C-alpha positions as CSV (number, residue, x, y, z in Angstrom):
1,X,139.0,240.8,88.6
2,X,142.1,240.5,90.9
3,X,144.8,238.5,89.6
4,X,144.5,236.3,92.9
5,X,141.0,235.1,91.7
6,X,141.9,233.2,88.9
7,X,143.1,229.3,89.9
8,X,146.2,227.7,88.3
9,X,145.2,224.5,86.4
10,X,147.3,221.1,87.2
11,X,145.1,218.9,85.9
12,X,147.4,216.7,83.0
13,X,144.7,214.8,81.7
14,X,141.8,214.9,79.1
15,X,139.1,214.5,82.0
16,X,140.2,214.6,85.9
17,X,140.5,211.4,87.4
18,X,137.7,212.5,90.0
19,X,135.3,213.2,87.1
20,X,135.8,210.6,85.1
21,X,135.1,208.1,88.6
22,X,132.1,210.2,89.5
23,X,130.3,209.9,85.6
24,X,131.1,206.3,85.2
25,X,129.6,205.5,88.6
26,X,126.6,207.5,87.5
27,X,126.6,205.6,83.4
28,X,127.5,209.4,82.0
29,X,130.3,207.9,80.2
30,X,129.9,208.4,76.7
31,X,130.4,206.4,73.7
32,X,133.3,208.2,72.4
33,X,135.2,207.4,75.7
34,X,136.1,204.3,75.9
35,X,138.5,204.6,78.5
36,X,139.9,207.2,80.5
37,X,142.9,208.1,78.3
38,X,140.1,209.0,75.8
39,X,137.5,210.6,78.3
40,X,137.4,213.9,78.2
41,X,135.7,216.7,80.5
42,X,132.6,217.7,80.7
43,X,130.9,220.8,80.7
44,X,129.2,221.7,84.6
45,X,128.0,225.0,85.7
46,X,129.8,225.1,89.7
47,X,126.8,223.6,92.4
48,X,125.6,225.8,95.1
49,X,128.1,225.9,97.8
50,X,131.0,224.5,96.2
51,X,134.1,226.2,94.7
52,X,133.5,227.5,91.5
53,X,136.8,225.6,90.4
54,X,139.5,223.3,92.2
55,X,142.7,223.3,90.3
56,X,143.5,219.8,90.5
57,X,140.6,219.6,88.4
58,X,141.5,222.4,86.1
59,X,143.8,221.6,82.9
60,X,146.7,223.2,82.3
61,X,147.3,225.0,79.0
62,X,149.1,222.6,77.6
63,X,146.7,219.8,78.4
64,X,144.0,222.0,76.9
65,X,145.6,222.6,73.7
66,X,146.3,218.9,73.5
67,X,142.4,218.5,74.4
68,X,141.2,220.5,71.7
69,X,143.7,218.9,68.8
70,X,142.5,215.2,70.4
71,X,138.8,216.2,69.8
72,X,139.6,217.3,66.3
73,X,141.6,214.7,64.9
74,X,140.3,212.0,66.5
75,X,136.6,212.5,67.4
76,X,135.6,214.7,64.5
77,X,136.9,211.9,62.1
78,X,134.7,209.2,62.7
79,X,133.0,209.4,59.6
80,X,130.6,206.6,61.0
81,X,129.2,208.3,63.5
82,X,126.2,211.3,62.6
83,X,127.1,214.7,62.5
84,X,124.6,215.7,64.7
85,X,125.6,213.3,67.5
86,X,129.5,214.2,66.9
87,X,128.3,217.9,67.0
88,X,126.7,217.6,71.0
89,X,129.6,215.6,72.2
90,X,132.7,218.0,70.7
91,X,130.5,221.0,71.9
92,X,130.3,220.1,75.1
93,X,133.9,219.6,75.5
94,X,135.2,222.6,73.8
95,X,132.5,224.7,76.0
96,X,134.4,222.5,79.5
97,X,138.0,224.1,77.7
98,X,136.4,227.6,77.4
99,X,135.6,227.2,80.8
100,X,139.0,226.2,82.2
101,X,140.5,229.2,80.1
102,X,138.6,231.6,81.7
103,X,138.5,230.5,85.4
104,X,142.6,230.9,84.8
105,X,142.5,234.1,83.5
106,X,143.5,233.4,80.1
107,X,141.2,235.5,78.3
108,X,141.6,238.7,80.2
109,X,145.0,240.0,78.9
110,X,148.4,239.4,77.1
111,X,150.8,236.6,78.6
112,X,153.2,236.2,75.9
113,X,153.4,232.8,73.7
114,X,150.7,231.4,76.2
115,X,148.2,233.9,74.5
116,X,149.2,232.9,71.5
117,X,148.4,229.5,72.2
118,X,144.8,230.7,73.7
119,X,144.2,232.2,70.6
120,X,144.6,229.1,68.5
121,X,142.2,227.3,71.0
122,X,139.9,230.0,70.3
123,X,140.7,229.7,66.1
124,X,139.6,226.2,66.7
125,X,136.6,226.8,68.1
126,X,135.2,229.7,66.1
127,X,136.0,227.0,63.4
128,X,133.6,224.3,64.6
129,X,131.0,226.4,65.5
130,X,130.9,227.5,61.5
131,X,130.9,224.2,59.8
132,X,128.0,223.1,62.3
133,X,126.4,226.4,61.8
134,X,126.3,225.3,58.2
135,X,125.6,221.7,58.0
136,X,123.1,221.5,60.6
137,X,121.0,224.6,60.7
138,X,118.5,222.5,58.2
139,X,117.8,220.5,61.6
140,X,114.9,220.7,63.6
141,X,115.3,222.1,66.7
142,X,115.3,219.2,69.2
143,X,118.3,217.9,67.3
144,X,120.3,221.0,66.7
145,X,119.9,224.3,68.5
146,X,121.3,227.0,65.9
147,X,120.8,230.1,68.0
148,X,123.2,228.2,70.9
149,X,125.7,227.6,68.5
150,X,125.6,231.1,67.1
151,X,125.7,232.7,70.7
152,X,128.9,230.4,71.3
153,X,130.5,231.6,68.0
154,X,129.7,235.6,68.8
155,X,131.4,235.1,71.9
156,X,134.4,233.3,70.6
157,X,134.7,235.8,68.0
158,X,134.8,238.6,70.6
159,X,137.2,236.9,72.8
160,X,140.1,236.4,70.1
161,X,139.2,239.9,68.4
162,X,140.0,241.4,72.1
163,X,143.2,238.6,72.7
164,X,144.6,240.1,69.4
165,X,144.3,243.8,70.0
166,X,146.4,243.0,73.3
167,X,149.2,241.1,71.0
168,X,149.2,244.2,69.1
169,X,150.0,246.3,71.6
170,X,152.6,244.3,73.7
171,X,154.3,242.1,71.0
172,X,152.9,242.7,67.4
173,X,155.7,240.0,65.6
174,X,153.8,237.5,67.7
175,X,149.9,238.3,66.0
176,X,151.5,236.4,62.2
177,X,151.2,233.1,64.5
178,X,148.0,233.0,64.7
179,X,144.9,233.2,61.9
180,X,143.7,237.0,62.7
181,X,143.3,238.0,59.0
182,X,140.9,234.6,58.8
183,X,138.6,235.5,62.0
184,X,138.8,239.5,61.1
185,X,137.1,238.8,57.9
186,X,135.0,236.2,59.8
187,X,133.8,238.7,62.2
188,X,133.3,241.1,59.5
189,X,130.8,238.7,57.3
190,X,128.7,237.4,60.4
191,X,128.1,240.9,61.9
192,X,124.6,242.2,62.2
193,X,124.9,245.5,61.8
194,X,127.2,248.4,60.7
195,X,129.4,247.8,63.7
196,X,131.3,244.8,61.9
197,X,131.9,247.1,59.0
198,X,133.4,250.5,61.3
199,X,135.8,248.1,63.1
200,X,137.1,246.9,59.8
201,X,137.3,250.3,58.3
202,X,139.9,251.2,61.4
203,X,142.1,248.3,60.9
204,X,145.8,248.5,60.1
205,X,146.2,249.9,56.5
206,X,148.2,246.4,56.2
207,X,145.1,244.4,57.1
208,X,142.6,245.9,54.8
209,X,144.9,245.7,52.0
210,X,145.2,241.7,52.4
211,X,142.7,240.2,49.8
212,X,140.5,238.2,51.9
213,X,139.9,241.0,54.2
214,X,139.3,243.4,50.8
215,X,136.8,241.5,49.7
216,X,135.3,240.8,52.7
217,X,134.7,244.3,53.6
218,X,133.3,245.1,49.8
219,X,131.1,242.4,51.0
220,X,129.7,243.8,53.5
221,X,129.3,247.2,51.7
222,X,127.2,245.6,49.2
223,X,125.1,243.7,51.7
224,X,124.1,246.8,53.6
225,X,123.6,248.5,50.0
226,X,121.0,245.5,49.2
227,X,123.6,244.6,45.9
228,X,123.0,241.2,46.9
229,X,123.8,239.8,43.6
230,X,126.9,241.6,43.7
231,X,127.8,240.1,47.5
232,X,127.0,236.5,46.6
233,X,129.6,236.7,43.3
234,X,132.3,238.1,45.8
235,X,131.5,235.6,48.4
236,X,132.6,232.8,45.9
237,X,135.7,233.7,45.5
238,X,136.7,233.1,49.7
239,X,138.2,230.8,51.5
240,X,136.1,227.5,52.3
241,X,135.7,228.6,55.8
242,X,134.8,231.7,54.8
243,X,132.1,230.9,52.3
244,X,130.5,229.0,54.9
245,X,130.0,231.4,57.1
246,X,128.9,234.0,54.8
247,X,126.2,231.3,53.9
248,X,125.4,231.0,57.5
249,X,125.0,235.0,58.0
250,X,123.2,234.8,54.1
251,X,120.4,232.6,55.6
252,X,119.4,235.4,57.9
253,X,118.8,237.6,55.1
254,X,116.9,235.5,53.0
255,X,113.7,237.2,53.9
256,X,114.7,240.7,53.3
257,X,116.3,239.4,50.0
258,X,112.8,237.6,49.0
259,X,111.0,240.7,49.9
260,X,112.8,242.5,47.6
261,X,112.0,240.7,44.9
262,X,109.0,239.8,45.8
263,X,108.6,244.0,45.7
264,X,110.0,244.2,42.5
265,X,108.3,241.4,40.2
266,X,104.5,242.3,42.2
267,X,102.0,242.9,39.6
268,X,98.2,243.4,39.2
269,X,98.4,239.8,38.7
270,X,100.2,239.0,41.2
271,X,104.0,238.2,42.3
272,X,105.5,235.8,39.4
273,X,109.0,234.7,39.6
274,X,110.7,231.9,38.6
275,X,111.9,228.9,41.2
276,X,114.8,228.0,39.8
277,X,116.1,231.9,39.6
278,X,115.2,232.5,43.4
279,X,116.9,229.4,44.2
280,X,120.7,231.3,42.7
281,X,119.7,233.8,44.5
282,X,118.6,232.7,48.0
283,X,121.8,230.4,47.7
284,X,119.6,227.4,48.8
285,X,121.0,224.0,46.9
286,X,117.5,223.0,45.8
287,X,114.6,223.9,44.5
288,X,112.5,221.8,47.1
289,X,114.0,224.0,50.2
290,X,113.4,226.9,48.2
291,X,109.9,226.4,47.6
292,X,109.5,225.4,51.2
293,X,111.4,229.0,52.7
294,X,108.7,231.0,50.6
295,X,105.7,229.0,51.4
296,X,107.1,229.6,55.2
297,X,107.1,233.5,54.3
298,X,103.6,233.8,52.9
299,X,103.9,233.1,49.2
300,X,102.3,230.2,47.1
301,X,103.4,228.3,44.5
302,X,101.9,228.3,41.0
303,X,99.8,225.5,39.7
304,X,103.0,224.2,38.4
305,X,105.1,224.6,40.5
306,X,108.1,226.4,38.8
307,X,107.5,229.8,39.8
308,X,106.2,232.1,43.1
309,X,102.7,233.4,42.4
310,X,101.3,235.5,45.0
311,X,101.5,236.1,48.7
312,X,99.2,234.8,51.5
313,X,97.2,237.1,53.9
314,X,99.0,239.2,56.2
315,X,97.6,238.3,59.3
316,X,99.5,234.8,58.5
317,X,102.4,236.5,57.9
318,X,102.4,238.5,61.7
319,X,101.0,235.4,63.4
320,X,104.2,234.0,62.5
321,X,106.6,236.7,63.6
322,X,105.0,237.5,66.6
323,X,106.0,233.6,67.4
324,X,109.0,233.7,66.1
325,X,109.8,237.0,68.7
326,X,108.3,235.1,71.8
327,X,110.7,232.1,70.5
328,X,113.7,234.7,70.1
329,X,112.9,235.7,73.7
330,X,112.7,232.2,75.1
331,X,116.3,231.6,73.7
332,X,117.7,234.7,75.0
333,X,116.5,233.5,78.2
334,X,118.3,230.2,77.7
335,X,121.7,231.6,76.9
336,X,121.5,233.5,80.3
337,X,120.4,230.2,82.0
338,X,116.9,231.5,82.9
339,X,114.2,229.1,81.9
340,X,113.0,229.3,78.3
341,X,109.9,231.5,78.3
342,X,109.2,234.5,76.4
343,X,106.1,236.2,75.8
344,X,105.0,239.0,73.1
345,X,101.7,241.1,73.6
346,X,100.5,242.3,70.3
347,X,97.5,244.8,69.6
348,X,95.2,244.6,67.2
349,X,96.0,247.9,65.9
350,X,99.5,248.9,67.2
351,X,101.4,245.8,66.9
352,X,103.7,244.6,69.2
353,X,103.0,246.9,72.7
354,X,105.2,244.7,75.0
355,X,107.3,241.8,75.4
356,X,109.3,239.7,77.9
357,X,111.2,236.8,79.0
358,X,111.9,234.5,82.4
359,X,114.1,236.8,84.9
360,X,113.8,235.1,87.9
361,X,117.6,234.4,88.7
362,X,118.6,237.6,87.4
363,X,116.4,239.6,89.8
364,X,115.9,236.8,92.4
365,X,111.9,237.2,92.3
366,X,110.2,233.9,91.8
367,X,107.5,236.0,90.3
368,X,109.2,237.8,87.0
369,X,108.2,235.3,84.4
370,X,108.2,236.3,81.0
371,X,104.5,237.2,81.1
372,X,104.6,240.0,83.9
373,X,107.8,241.6,82.2
374,X,105.9,241.4,79.0
375,X,102.5,243.5,81.1
376,X,105.2,245.6,82.9
377,X,106.6,246.3,79.3
378,X,103.2,247.0,78.2
379,X,101.8,248.9,81.0
380,X,104.9,251.2,80.2
381,X,104.1,251.6,76.0
382,X,100.4,252.5,77.5
383,X,101.8,255.8,80.3
384,X,103.8,256.9,76.9
385,X,101.1,257.1,74.7
386,X,98.9,258.4,78.0
387,X,96.0,256.1,77.3
388,X,93.9,256.6,80.6
389,X,92.8,253.3,80.9
390,X,94.6,250.0,80.2
391,X,91.9,247.2,80.4
392,X,90.6,248.9,76.7
393,X,94.3,247.9,75.2
394,X,94.1,244.7,76.8
395,X,91.0,243.8,75.2
396,X,92.5,244.1,72.2
397,X,95.4,242.4,72.5
398,X,96.6,239.0,71.9
399,X,99.3,237.1,73.8
400,X,102.1,234.9,72.1
401,X,104.2,232.9,74.1
402,X,106.0,229.6,73.9
403,X,105.1,227.6,77.2
404,X,101.3,227.4,78.3
405,X,101.4,230.4,81.4
406,X,101.4,228.6,84.3
407,X,98.7,229.0,87.1
408,X,99.8,232.6,88.6
409,X,100.0,233.6,84.9
410,X,97.4,232.3,83.2
411,X,95.2,233.8,86.4
412,X,96.8,237.6,86.0
413,X,96.3,237.6,82.4
414,X,92.3,236.6,82.5
415,X,92.0,239.2,85.7
416,X,93.8,242.0,83.3
417,X,91.5,241.4,80.3
418,X,93.8,240.0,77.3
419,X,91.6,238.5,74.4
420,X,93.6,235.4,73.6
421,X,96.1,233.4,74.4
422,X,98.3,231.6,71.9
423,X,101.0,229.0,73.7
424,X,103.5,226.9,72.4
425,X,103.9,222.9,74.5
426,X,101.6,222.3,77.5
427,X,102.8,222.9,81.0
428,X,102.2,219.9,82.8
429,X,103.6,220.9,86.1
430,X,102.2,224.3,86.5
431,X,99.9,225.1,83.4
432,X,96.8,227.4,84.2
433,X,95.3,226.8,80.7
434,X,93.8,223.3,81.4
435,X,97.1,221.4,81.8
436,X,97.0,221.4,85.9
437,X,94.0,224.3,86.1
438,X,91.9,225.7,83.7
439,X,91.5,229.4,85.5
440,X,88.9,230.2,82.9
441,X,86.6,227.5,84.1
442,X,87.5,228.0,88.0
443,X,86.9,231.7,88.3
444,X,83.4,233.4,86.3
445,X,84.0,236.6,87.4
446,X,86.5,237.8,84.8
447,X,85.9,236.9,80.6
448,X,87.4,233.9,79.9
449,X,90.4,233.8,77.8
450,X,90.4,232.6,74.4
451,X,92.9,229.6,74.2
452,X,94.5,228.4,71.3
453,X,97.9,225.7,72.1
454,X,100.1,223.5,70.2
455,X,101.5,225.8,68.5
456,X,105.2,224.9,67.6
457,X,105.1,222.7,70.7
458,X,108.1,220.6,69.9
459,X,110.0,223.2,69.3
460,X,109.6,224.7,72.5
461,X,109.8,221.2,74.4
462,X,113.1,221.2,73.2
463,X,114.4,224.7,74.1
464,X,112.8,223.5,77.6
465,X,115.2,220.3,77.2
466,X,117.8,221.9,76.5
467,X,117.4,223.9,80.1
468,X,117.3,221.3,82.0
469,X,120.4,219.1,80.2
470,X,122.8,222.2,81.1
471,X,122.0,221.5,85.0
472,X,124.7,220.3,86.6
473,X,125.7,216.6,86.4
474,X,127.8,216.9,89.6
475,X,125.8,218.3,91.7
476,X,124.6,216.4,94.7
477,X,121.1,214.5,94.6
478,X,118.3,216.2,96.4
479,X,117.6,214.6,99.6
480,X,114.4,213.2,99.7
481,X,112.1,213.6,102.5
482,X,109.9,211.0,104.6
483,X,106.5,210.9,102.9
484,X,107.0,212.6,99.8
485,X,105.3,211.2,96.4
């Protein structure tokens, strides 16, 4: 990006006066903002037709640094306020801080001591995301979006590692003013594949020889080899922030860990494993959490409730994974500004043959709903496997989608001959499976769809709320037309 496209911020207050007056007029000032001096700029997307940023509404670097310190020292220290409320407020304000950094070009390359200041701001952000990922991950999606928080954490880590590389090349002495050792270790512990380990092994010898980095490398290798007991043992010696990061990452590995122990203790009489021992291996705080997790994964307890006894039907396990994948796709859509809908097509014999998410904004095509994306993906699968009749395939294929298909999509699913549709929440504005129009009842030319709704509907509703919460509060109100109801 050319340097001329960046904006030089000139705002010296945590919240631009113009924004504060607008929010005050529309009753959008948060309880934490008791006056103009304690108000903090909120995040908003640029409204259509408006300039991406005006310099008087963009805070300079010193103000951004002071804003972050205020959020951590004054706001997050309010112990009488619920963690969820604190997180919601600070998350939004940190997002606005990072937005101001981006529009000023501070994340693009080296700019002397200013780059060190930017790195310190991002380090604050990383610690914030890690802490709350650990503290709030047990909450329902309506209260905390673990996926969205993880996306911001990953983005911050990537930006930090880029800045560290720039500092190392231009002025290595400045690197000691940052927390690069801690962040390098965090990136390694949070890595979801071998890329993090490969990067760590290429670090300078001085960095790799640091105890924290060396232990993180050992943990990563142990996890890669499936030696979870050793990884947990080494992790106990890490600093607190790294332990929280490890626990957050380990939670993603629990299904794999559970499967290892379930297989290892499987017998003709069924699995038998002490719940308390499993709690320690899975890093849960209570036996109740362990039991609930095992049941969600298709295992059940014995009559005493002290041991895992057997695996439930394979079908329930697969069904859960199909809807899980639909929600993953929906969250992916949310992260890029699309309506959060994901769709998975599952064949009775071949498993998942197609999947997709909303791409309406990306493609500028109003028909690119998740269902059509999944159908196109399935048609490619059919072509690749040289199957002549798509109708034969779709007749044995179930549709898993987190929101009730709209009238257009429901009609297409019926005409293509899909077997069943499993969906999350109702689509009260455009639903074609009964909420607005029952496609099956209206069109008898095709086999009716077998419908199963209400699956994890609260979670689906929360994703939609998150999408609409991201809309720009400063965008002009739509003009009403005469006679419109």
